[in-house]
C-alpha positions in Angstrom: 88.9 136.5 30.3 88.1 132.9 30.9 91.8 132.1 31.5 92.1 134.9 34.0 89.0 133.7 35.9 90.4 130.1 35.9 93.7 131.4 37.4 91.9 133.3 40.1 89.9 130.2 41.0 93.0 128.1 41.1 94.7 130.7 43.3 91.8 130.7 45.7 91.8 126.9 45.8 95.5 126.8 46.6 95.0 129.5 49.3 92.1 127.5 50.9 94.2 124.3 50.8 97.2 126.1 52.4 94.9 127.6 55.1 93.5 124.2 55.9 97.0 122.7 56.1 98.3 125.6 58.3 95.2 125.3 60.6 95.5 121.6 61.2 99.3 121.9 61.5 98.9 124.4 64.3 95.9 122.7 65.9 97.5 119.2 66.0 99.0 118.8 69.5 100.9 116.0 71.2 100.5 115.4 74.9 103.8 114.2 76.4 104.0 110.9 78.4 104.4 112.7 81.8 101.6 115.1 81.3 97.8 115.3 81.1 96.1 118.3 79.6 92.9 119.7 81.0 90.9 121.0 78.0 87.9 123.2 78.4 85.8 123.5 75.2 82.5 125.4 75.2 82.0 124.8 78.9 82.9 121.1 78.8 86.1 120.0 80.6 88.0 116.9 79.6 91.4 115.3 80.3 93.6 114.4 77.4 96.1 111.6 78.0 99.4 111.2 76.2 99.0 111.2 72.4 97.7 113.5 69.7 94.6 115.6 69.7 93.1 118.6 67.8 93.2 121.8 69.8 90.7 124.4 68.3 92.4 127.8 68.4 90.6 130.6 70.3 88.1 128.1 71.6 90.0 125.5 73.6 91.5 126.5 76.9 94.3 124.2 77.9 96.1 123.7 81.2 99.1 121.4 81.2 99.4 119.2 84.3 102.6 117.3 85.2 101.6 113.9 86.5 105.1 112.6 87.2 106.5 112.4 90.7 107.3 116.0 91.7 109.6 116.9 94.7 108.8 119.8 97.0 111.6 121.0 99.3 110.5 121.7 102.9 113.6 123.4 104.4 114.7 124.8 107.8 111.9 123.4 109.8 112.5 124.0 113.5 111.2 121.1 115.5 111.2 120.1 119.2 111.6 116.5 120.0 109.9 114.6 122.8 112.9 115.1 125.1 112.9 118.9 124.3 115.8 118.9 121.9 115.7 121.6 119.2 116.5 120.3 115.7 116.3 121.8 112.3 115.1 119.4 109.6 115.2 119.5 105.8 112.9 117.1 104.0 111.6 116.5 100.5 108.0 115.6 99.8 107.4 113.6 96.6 103.8 114.0 95.3 101.9 113.0 92.3 98.8 114.4 90.7 96.0 111.8 90.5 93.1 114.1 89.6 94.2 116.6 86.9 91.0 118.6 86.8 90.9 119.3 90.5 94.6 120.1 90.5 94.3 122.5 87.6 91.9 124.6 89.6 94.4 125.2 92.4 95.5 128.7 93.2 98.8 129.8 94.6 97.2 130.0 98.0 96.3 126.3 97.9 99.9 125.3 97.1 101.2 127.5 99.9 98.7 125.7 102.2 100.1 122.4 101.1 103.7 123.4 102.1 102.4 124.6 105.5 100.6 121.3 106.0 103.8 119.5 105.3 105.7 121.6 107.8 103.1 121.3 110.6 102.9 117.5 110.1 106.6 117.1 110.3 106.7 119.0 113.6 103.9 116.9 115.0 105.6 113.6 114.1 109.0 114.7 115.5 107.4 116.0 118.8 106.3 112.4 119.5 109.8 111.0 119.2 113.1 111.4 121.2 116.1 113.0 119.6 117.8 109.6 119.3 114.7 108.1 117.6 114.7 110.9 115.1 118.4 110.4 114.3 118.4 106.6 114.2 115.1 106.1 112.4 114.7 109.0 109.9 113.2 106.7 107.3 110.5 105.8 109.8 109.9 109.4 110.5 109.6 110.1 106.8 107.1 107.2 106.4 105.1 108.5 109.3 104.9 112.0 107.8 103.9 110.5 104.5 101.1 108.4 106.0 99.8 111.4 108.1 99.8 113.7 105.1 97.8 111.3 103.0 95.2 111.0 105.7 94.9 114.7 106.2 95.4 116.2 102.7 92.4 117.9 101.2 90.9 115.7 98.4 90.3 118.9 96.5 94.0 119.2 95.9 93.8 116.2 93.5 97.2 114.8 94.6 98.8 112.0 96.6 102.0 111.9 98.6 104.3 109.1 97.3 107.1 109.4 99.8 108.8 111.7 102.2 112.6 111.8 102.6 114.4 113.4 105.5 117.5 114.9 103.9 119.3 116.5 106.9 118.9 116.9 110.6 120.9 119.7 112.3 121.3 120.1 116.0 123.5 122.4 118.1 127.0 121.5 119.2 125.8 121.3 122.8 123.2 118.7 122.0 125.8 116.6 119.9 128.3 116.8 122.8 125.7 115.6 125.3 124.7 112.7 123.0 128.3 111.6 122.6 128.9 111.9 126.4 125.8 109.9 127.1 126.7 107.1 124.8 130.2 106.9 126.2 128.9 106.5 129.8 126.6 103.6 129.0 128.0 100.4 130.6 128.5 97.4 128.3 126.4 95.3 130.6 123.4 96.0 132.9 124.6 96.2 136.6 121.4 94.4 137.7 121.0 91.5 135.3 124.2 91.4 133.4 122.5 91.6 130.0 124.3 93.4 127.2 123.3 97.0 126.7 122.3 98.3 123.3 124.4 101.5 123.1 122.3 102.8 120.3 119.3 103.0 122.6 120.4 106.2 124.3 117.5 108.7 124.1 119.2 112.0 124.9 118.2 112.2 128.5 120.2 111.6 131.7 118.7 108.1 132.3 118.7 104.9 130.3 116.6 101.8 131.0 117.8 98.2 130.5 115.6 96.6 127.8 115.8 93.2 129.5 115.0 93.8 133.2 114.0 97.5 133.3 116.8 98.6 135.5 117.3 102.4 135.4 120.9 103.3 134.6 121.8 106.9 135.4 124.3 108.4 133.0 
């Protein structure tokens, strides 16, 4: 009888030890380098950085937030330039989460609003530039969009725009033909002062001003 009782106690002890091992094995989590985990435990919310931590099953609520640089494609945006040329622009907005708790509370609507903000900001920046300026200085256009977004983005989003890259600019064949013809008609020298003309300065209109004396050259 004593031997049977001893075996039962040993069995219970082994079962308890196995349960503890299984519990800690499943509760031990590792946060990857490129993530931060927002953990809510009994009403208290904390952020776990990369490394190990104990997640209590059925109690802890965990939201995983990617804090690496994330690209968002903003495609097929129809924009009108300062000289009334219609262009279709594809760009990529690179953003990074800087406040994981705020970002973790975002709804799908907030993310859609972010895409809309990117689109409207691009159109605003392009509308202040001529077609040639958009083509010849796309990096500056991207930088202007990035700066504008960071000044207007809702702090509640918990994110920052790292950079904006203009991937493609599409115009109609008619606009391209006009640009080519305009460049071909620009004289090598200004008829008024004889200064060399920068042929990259054509702005997509039927007039071109000498940068040295201000003489208006009709194309």
